[in-house]
C-alpha positions, 0 to 999 in steps of 0.5 A: 486401556488407560494404562496403554494410553499412558505408556503410548503417550510417554513413548510418543512424547519421549520420542518427540523430545529425543528426536527434537534434541537430535535434530537440534544437535545436527542443525547446530553443527552447521551453524557458526560460532556460538550458534550451538548454545540455543540448540544445546539448551533445547537439548537439555530441556528436551532430554530432561523432559524425556527422562521425566517421562520415560524413566520416572524415579523417586523425587530425590533419585539420580534420574530426578536430579539429572532431569532437574539439573537439565531443566534448571540450567537449560531454561535460563540458557535457552531464554538468554540465547534463543534462537541465534546463540547470542546472550541478549542482553549481555548480562543475561549470562549472569542468570545462567551462571547463578543458576549453575552455582545455585544448583551445584551448591544446593546439590552439595548440601542436599537441599530440599527442592520443594522449599520456598526459596527454591520455588522463589528462585525458579519464579525469578528464573521464569520472569527474567527468562521471559523478559530476556525473550521480550527484550530481544524480540523488541530490540535486536531480533531480526525478522527470522529470529522473531519468527523463531520466537513466534513458533515457540510462543505458538507452541507454548500457547497451544500447550497451555490451551491443552492443559486448560482443557485437560484441567477442565475435563478432569475437574481442575487436576492435571496429570494426577487424576489417573492414567488417562489424565497423565496421558492427556497431560503428556500429549498437551506438552507436545506443541511446545516441543514442536514449537521450540524445535521448529523455531530452532531448526527451520522457522520458515517451513510454514508461515508462522503468522498464518498458523498463529492466526488459525490457532487464535481463531479456533481457540477464540471461536471455541471459547466464545461458543463454549461460554455462550452454550454454557450460559444459555443452558445455565439461564434456561435451567435457572428458568425451570427448563429441563436440561435436554430442552436447555441443550436445544436452546444452547444449540439454537444459540450456537447456530444463530451466533456461530457465523457472526462469532467466527467473523468477529474472532477472525477479525480480532485474530487478523488485528492481533497477528497482522496489525491491519496489514492486508492479506494477498487477496485483500491487497488485490481487491484494494488495488483494483478498487483504487485503480478503478476510482477517480483519483488524481494521483498517478497509477504508480502512486496508487500502487505504492500506496496499496503496497505500503498499506499491505505491508505497513512499510515505512517506505515504498518506491516504484522505480521505472526500469527504463529512465524514459518511463520515469515520468509514468512509473516513478512514485514514492510513498512514505519516508525516503529510504535509499534502495541500496539499503540491504534491507530494502527488497525489490519486487519486479513488475513485468508484463509479457516478458518486459520489465516495466518497473521495480517495487522497492519495499523497506521492512517494517520498523523494528524488523530486518526483512519482509515476511513470507506473507509480505512477499506473497502480497507484493507479488500479487500487487506487482502482478496486477499492477503490471497491466495498469502501469502498461496501460498508463504508459500507453495512455501517456504515449497516446496523449503525447502523440495527440498533443503533437498532432494538435501542435502540428495542426495549429502550427500549420494553421498559423503558417497557412494564415500567415501565407494567406494574409502576407502573401496571397492577400497582397497579391490579390489586392494588387490584381484588384487594382490592376483590373480597376486600372485596366477597366478605366483605360479600356472604357474609352477604347472598348466599352465591352472590354471595360465591362469585362475588366470590371467583372474581373475586378469584382471576382478578384475582390471576392476571392480576396475577401474569401481568402481573408475569411479563411485566414480569420477562420484558421486562427484569431488574427489578434493572436498573431498580430498583437499577442495573447494579452491583447487577444484576451482583452479583445475577447473579454471586451466583446464577450456577451454578459457583464461582470462588475469587474474582470481583472487581468493579471497576465505575465509576459509569456513571449511567443507561445506555440500556436496550439498553446496560445489558442488553447489559453485564449479559448480557455479564458474565454469559456471560463469567463463566459461560465462566470458571467452565465452561472456564477452570480459573481461580483468580480472575476480574476484571470491570471496567466503566467509561466509555471513548471515548464508550461503556462498556467491559467487561473480564473477565479470568481467570488460567486456561488461556487461549484456544487459537491456533485459537479456535472460539467456542462459544455464549457467545463468539458471543453476546457478539460478536453483542450487541456487533455489534448495538449497533455495538460491538466485542468481542475475546477474546485471551490475556492478557499474563500468561496466562489470557483477556481478554474486552474489549467496547466499546459505544457510548453515543449519548446523554449518560449521566445521572449 
């Protein structure tokens, strides 16, 4: 039975090696100049390995010499050129040439390959070869080339793990403890063969990072659980327990700690492989949490931040498909990189067949492109971001429509007040005077007619007063008669409550739109009222000026400040509502030197008249 397993293992591994060599040769034909070097080196190693398995011979036989030559020259050639056929670094070709010369000279003089110097040279080959691979990986490899290297590394680690298991099972011996040990050792070499072939031929056939993570989790969990089981058994046995009872204690320990150990190993594997980058489902959960949070940043900015976290990209840009939506959709996170760069990849953000924006993501530092996992995560982010961005645009359009409605309403109120004050008021006053004159003339001639004229005078007087009341109710008269600065001073002078000092710093802002100057007046009035009622302040400063295409209002005090968990009352809520309905912003925060700062910005859609 053991002999049958040995023969079967030789056939399987030999077939895999020869088949891998043929696939590598066929693939090299399709590649450009110099691309054949890596497949040729892989073929040399695989054929040498197959010769050693299928046709074993004496240590100094022809087959052994051929297998040794293929391995001794093929390894430095593969390490220097894997996976694209370029010698990196350039001087690595010297190691290949030295290996060829050393082998030819040694064969010519009939040297003993078991001597110390031969072993030392092979060790130098191994160290330099691994150094070449590490240098290429860190300095010049593209993302695809790094994936090829990771496949070879995964195969190597898997084979080493299998050899460790074989050695553990066979008392520390690998391949020389009988036919079964040799068959197991042959099988343990299969992962490295597959890793090299996949890395050369088609590195993106599967997600190598996901495979690497799964391998690390399985090996880590198995190693930790095995050590835990052995430790519990050893401890229980040392305490005098029977082996069967100790085994039960070990099983109980595995059952109790298995879930926790698996989670810890999965976390460690994620960190080792992905360096904290988010998986697609984690990116989706993170984006949902960020979008649900009360965050002053725009929706597009939050999307860019999550995309940067998911990919560890140094530069992420959300760019609107329509320039008209740039104010809503344009955002950036990280170092600005032109989207015209060849390495920058764009992921469309679309909803219902409409292209809303594009997510432009640069690869991580040191890499030439995004990985398959990165693209999957970005596709998930784009799919979830589309309705959020669409909603942000709809909200902006609704806010703009509301602001336009408020502006039109206040302009109409201002115009109506002017008509009542400038046209209807003087006309009614004239009618009152005419009725009074009619009454005076009618009294000597017809007292009844005089009484009627006086009643008419009284009614017209009431109509005039009513028109004046309506005019004053539409807008504060002082706004239109004397301007925003005089209106603020008038309201602060007549407002209830006292503060030792209210200082006004008002720039000349000219004639503002009716909705804006009324909002400024109300915001200042309500802010100062809050200071007088709740702040326990000694002084208050009101600043009004033009800023960033609008009007900025700041009310600062030196009072007790706002609590950490602010619950806005009617006054603060009214301030925010007035800012929101005009498309502005309002913030209430603690000042740098204590107290409270109310900062409001209101857009001015048309040019301010000086």
